[in-house]
C-alpha angles and dihedrals in degrees: 000000000000124000115247114262102233094055088046093056090049091050092048092052094045088051096053090044091051091053099040107044098186096052117120141168098041119202129187106233109169141357127195133168116242117254090261094054094234104094142029141248106211122187118201133177133208145166118248120208133188113264089002093294127120114185109227093234091056091051090049098051094052113275110198110272118221116219125208128181113212120195114215117197126217091273094058094252121134110242104171142017119198138181108257113207116209118200 
C-alpha cells in the first residue's frame, strides 16, 4: 500500500529542513511515484543563506535555489536524499 502524497510531501520538506538547518523558502517542484508504485520521489527546492539568514533583496533578485530529491518509502519514511540537478 502506498503512502498518501500530501503527507509524503510534508515529510520530504521536514526531512530536508532537519538536515540543512539554514534552508528557507521551500517549494515543491516535482513528484513521481517510485517504480514499484509504493513510494514517492519528491523534489523540493529552497534558498540557503549564511548563518540561516537570507536578505530579502537577495531572495528577490534570484538567489540560486538548491534542489533535493527525497525518496519516501511505502511507510511514509524518508529513505534517501539526493542532489537534483536542474538544467
